[in-house]
N, C-alpha and C positions, 0 to 999 in steps of 0.2 A: 423237465420230466414231470408227469402228473403224479400227484400224491395218491397213495393207495391206502386202503382201510387198515392194513396191518402196520403201517408206519407208526412208530412210537410217538412221533411229534405232531400227529394230527388226529382228528376224529373223522367220523363218517361224513361230516359236513365240511371237511377240508379246513378246519380251524387249526391254525398253526400254534403249537404248544412248545414250550421249552421247559425242561425239567432241571432244577438246580439242586445241588447238595453243597451246603456250607459246613466245613469243619471248623471247630473252634476249641479254645481252652477257656474255662471260666473258673473263678474262685468263689467259694461260698463264705458269706459273712452275714449273719442273721437270716438271709435267704439267698437264693440263686438269682443271677441276673435274669430279667425278663425283657424280651424283645417283641416289638410289633413290626411285621414286614408289610411294606406297601409297594404296590405296582401301580404307577401312574396315579398316586394318591389314594388308591383303593386298597382296603385291608385284605391281606392274603393269609397271614398266619400270626398267631399270638403264641409265643413259645417260651417255656421256662427252660433256661440253659443249664440243665442238670446232667447233661450227657456230654457228647463230643461232636455231634453233628445234628443238623436238621435239614429237611427236604421240603420242597414245594414246587408246584407247577403253575405256570402262568400262560395266559393266552396272549400271544404277541400282537402288538398293534403297530401302527406306522412309526410312532415314537414310543420308546420304552425307558422308563426310569424306575430303578429300585431304590427304596429307602429303608434303612433299619433304624428303628427308634428304641433306644434303651431307656425305659421309662420308670423303672422302680427304684433306682438307687437314690438314697438320700445320705445325709451326713452320718446317720446312725449305722450305715453299712460300712463304715471305716472305724475300727477300734484303735484308740490311741492310748499311750501311757508314757508320761514324761516327754512328750513331744515326738515320740516314735510310733510309727504305725505297726501295730501288732498283727492285725488281720484286716483284710480289705476285700470288697466285692469288685472283681475286675472281669473284663471280657477281652479276648484276643482272637482275631480272625486267623484261620489257617488256610488250607488249600480249598479251592472252589472247583466243582465239577459241573459241567453242563452236559446233559444227556449221558451221564456216566463217564465223560471224557474230561481229563484234567485240563484246565485252562490256565493261561499265564497270569502272573500277579498283576500286570498292568491294569486289568479290568477293575481290580480293587484299588490299587495305588493311584490310579488316575482320578479317583473320586476324592471327596473331602469330608471331614468330620466337623460338626458344629456342636461342641460340648456346652452343656448347661452347668456352668461353674457354680459351686456352692458359695453362699455369701461369705462364710468364714474364710474360705480359700481366697476369694477376691480381696477381702479386707487385708489379709495377711500378705498377699502378693503386692498390693499397693504400698504397704508399709516397708517391706523388705527388699523389693526388687523394682524400685522406682524407674530404672532405666530400661526395663523389659516389659512393655505393655502386653497384656493378655491378647492373644489372637482369637478372633471370632471363628475363624475357619482354620483347621489343621489339615494339610494335605498328607496323603499317603500314610494314614494313621491306622496301624493294625491293632495296637494295644490301646484300649479305652479305659480311662480311670474315672471319667465323669459320665453321667447320663447325657443323652443328646441324640442327634441324628447323624447317620452316615449316608451320604448321597453317592451312589455308584455312578460310574461312567454311563451316560445315556447312550442307547443304541437305537438305530432306525431300521425298520423292516425286519427281515428274517435274521435271526441271531447269527447263524453260521456264515451267511454271506457277509454280514457286517463285521463279524469277528475276523474273518480271513482278510478282508480289505484293511482293517485297522492294524492287524498283526504285520502285514507286509509293509505298510507305511512306516512302521517302527523299525524295520530291519535296515541295517546299514550295508549297502552293497558297494564294495571297493572296486577300484580299477575301471570305473566307468569311462574315464577319458580314453582308454584304449579300445573299449568296446561299448559304444553308446547304447546298444540294445541289451546290455548285461542285466539291467534292472528287470526287464520283462522276462528274460531267460531265467533269472534267479527266482523271481516271484511266481512265475507261472500264471495260470488262469484260475478262475473259480471252479471249473469242471474237475480238475484233479483233486482239489480240496474236497469237493462234494463226494467224490468217489472214495477218498481216503476216510472221510468221516463215516461213510456207510460201512466200509471194511472194518473200521475200528469198532463200530457198534456190533457188527456180526461177531467179531473176535471176542468181545468181552461178555457176550451173552452166555 
């Protein structure tokens, strides 16, 4: 179906856009967490996380990768007393919406987090936990305690087509030995999904 000018996901020049809303929880210590958002390595947003959500829109390309860079936390943003943490600057991702529609957690948890550990933490870890080496990449990490980058699951082409295909691949369809066509019957096709997304958009306006 051809795109129309009134479609929220495109412009007059048929540029495909996707609108994201990320909900989060953040704690203040000295200052609030600060994130830089990148799409395909291009800066999209620089946000101070002093609320509970932020939004941005990106122009979709053939390959799409989102990265969040938490860049302002240092050791001074964690307050200690007698070896106990009294106050800390933290960041926790919550629900994600695309075009105002709630999407499933796997879009986030299929990604990975690369923390930039503090030197003091690394030294302490080496001394006290010699049998547990620090991981350079942490999968499915919603709560972040160190600055660093989060790399979300990459998608190709149009978001909703890719999202539907990936979602159906993750679904477990039972009793296929009795009905070999059950997978296709259960998953359906892209057309019903497109219609459903359109109806959902109209419903929530």
